N, C-alpha and C positions, 0 to 999 in steps of 0.2 A: 504493500500499500504506500509506504514511504517512497519507494523507488519510482512508482508511477507518478507520485506528486512531484518528485524531483525532476523527472523527465519532462513533465508537463510544464514545470517552471522554466526549464531550459528552452523548450520550444517557444514559450511565450516571450522570453527575453530576446530570442533570436528574431522573432517577428517585430518586436519593438525596435531592434537595431536596424532592421530593413526599412522600417517606416520612418525612422528618424529624419532623413532629409526632407521628406514631405511635411512632417510635423514642424520642422524648423523654418518652413516658408520657402522651400526651393521646389522648382518644378523643372522637368526635363521634357524634351520634345524629340522623339525619334533618335535618341542618342546624341543630340546636340548638347553643347555646353549648358549646364544648368544656370538658370537666371533666378535670382532671389525675387520673391513676391514683393519684398519691401521696395525693390527698385520700381516695379510696376506701379505700386501704390504712389511712390514719389512722382512718377511721370504723370499719373492721373491727377494728382494734387496740382502739379505744375500747370497742366492744361486747364484745370478749373480756375486757377489764378488768372491765366491769360484771358479766359472767357469773361471773368469778372471784370478785369481791367478794360476789356472791349466794351462791356456793358456801361462801365462808367463813362467811357468816351462818348458812346452813343447818347447817354443821358445828358451829358454836357452839350453835345451838338443839338439835341432836341430842344433843350432850354434856349440855346442861342437862336435857333430857328424861330421859336415862338416869339421871343422878344423882338427880333429884328426883321423877320419876314411876315409876321402875322400881326402882332400888337402894334408895331411901328407903322403898319399900313392901314390901321383903322379898325381892325377887329377888336371889339371890346367886351363882348359877352363873356362873362366869367366862366359859364358852363362850357362854352365852346373852347376857350383858352385851356381850361383844365383838361378837356378831352384831347386836345392836341398835344398836351404835355404827357398824358397818360398812355396814349396809343403809341406803340413802338413801330414806327414806320419801317425800320430795317427788317422787321419780320415779314413785310409784305412786298419786298423787292427781291430780285435775284441776288443770290449770294455773291456773285461777281460784281454787283453794283452797290453793295452795302456801304462802301466808302462814300458814296454820293446820296445816301438815303435821306439826309437832312438838308440837302441843297434845295433851294426853292424852285425846282424844276420838275416837269413831268419826266418819268423814266420808262423805258420800254419794258413791257412784260411779254408773255407769249402771244403768238398769233396776231402780230401787228398791232396789239393794243398797248395802252399806257396806264400807268398809275398817275393820277392827277397831281399837279403842283400843290404843295401844302397850303399855300395862301388861298387857292381856289377852293380847296376842300373846306377850309375854315370860313371863307366868305359865303359859300352856298349854304353851309350849315347854319351860320348866324342868320342869313336872310330868311330862313324858314321858321325861325323862332319856335323851335320844337319844345313842347312841354312834356313833363314826365307823364308816362302812360299813354301818350299819343301813339297812334299806329302809323308806322312809316313804311312806305314801299320804295325800294331802290330799283331802278332799271339800269343794268350794267354793273354787275358785282366786280368785274375785273379781278384784281388780286385780293379784294376784300378790305382795303384800307378805309374807304369812305364808310362802309358798313360798320366797321369797328368804331369809328368816331361817332356815328349815329347811336350806336349801342351804349355809349357813355351818357347819352341824354335820355333814352328810353329803352325799356326792355322789350319793346314790340317792334322789331325791325325785320322786314322781309325783303329779300334780295333775289333778283332774277338775272341770270346770265345765259346768253344764248350759246356760248362756246363751251362744250363739255369739258375740255381740258382745263380751261380757266376756272370753271365752276368747281371742279374737283380740287384744284390747287387752292382756290379761295377758301374752301371749307377747311382745308388743313391749316391755312394761315390764320383763320379766325379762331380755330380751336387752340392753336399755339399761342394766341394772344388772349386766351380765356374769354372768347366771345361765343361760347357754345349756344347761347340763347338766341343768336341771330339765325333766323330760318332762311335757308337758301334752296334754290332749285334751278336746274338747267332747262330753259324754255325761251321762247321768243317774248321778249319784254314788251313788244308792241301790243300784246294782249293783257298786259298787267298780270295780276294774280287774283282772279275772281273769288277763289275760295276764301280769302281773308279780307275781301272788300267789305265795306268801304274803308278808305284810308284818310287819316287826318292830313297826312303829308305824302307827297310823291316827289322823288328826286330822280331826275334822268341824267345819267353821266355819260351820255353819248349824244352826238349831234343829230338833229332831225330838221327836215324842212317843213314839218307840220306836227301838231300835237296829236298823238294817237287817240282816236275817239274813245277807246276802252279805258284809257287813263283818266279822261275827264269823267266818264261814267262811274268809275270806281272811286272818285274823289268825293269826300263828304261835302255837304253844304257848309261853306265857311272854310273848307280845306285849302291848303296851299300846294302848288306844283311849281317846280323849278326845272327848266329845260334849256339847253343851248339850241336856239332856233336860227335857221338861216341856211346858207350855202354849206352843204356838209363836206365839201372838198376844200374850202378855204378858211372861212371864219364865220362865226355866229354871234348872236347876241344873247347873253344869258337873260332869260325871261322868266319873271315870277308871275304866276297866275293865281288869282284868288277866286274861288267859286262862290257866286251868290245866286242860288237857285239855278235859273236857266242862263243867267248872265255871267260873263267872265271879266274880271278886272285884270287887265294886262299891264305889267310894268317891265319895261326894258332897262336893265340895270348895269350891264357890263359887256364889253366886247371880249369874246373868248375864242379859242380854238380847241375843239374836241375831235376825237375820232368819230366817224359816222356810225350811227345805229345800223345794224344789219338785220336781215330776215324779212318779214312781211313788209316792212316800210320800203325796202328796195323795190318790191313788186309794185307797191303803190306809186312810187315815183316814176315807174316806167309806163303807167297807164295814161 
């Protein structure tokens, strides 16, 4: 009995000795030189520090953008300013363009589309005077940046994007920026989103030569709609419409250049 116990202990010790390298934090890979897990942990910590430092730079750039490109140009609504400070634009641009994320310029995204200039995003948002709990429809999700800004003002944001690749990427971008409450779908924005109509506010982020009738129909009485109207190939006038029953109050407020709306509106233009 004692001999069996002694032999068992020897086997146990031998197994422990065999396992000591792994227990000490070393790993091997197909006979290659062992690398300590502590080194891997150190490298991981180092990469996290770099990420943190980049985030600090982005934060500083975003504050500079808001002060110099938005507030200095007349946007004064505190809610809008805070939204522009909170939403991380660098999460909505291509990784290769992140160094330019906080320049006051539109930037290219997939399929010939663009993410709008920050000042224009802030200007359009302020012009709509969105109140908490108001229901907002966006036509042209793009990369999701405008929708994320809108979501800082109300938790009822619905956004339609006609291009399936952009719609899928926008969904990922919105989730990465904790905007899971924004409802998105891939469809032709010319027809709005009847399921959730009527809307207090409709924002169109692509150029059109006329206002889609479905959008007027889905706008509440007293609701506001903003759209770039005009020649879709050259320039447009940012136009704010307020619905009063059967009458539309039309205000032309700013000259702009947006990419054209696609889908049914193209067919309408050919008629």
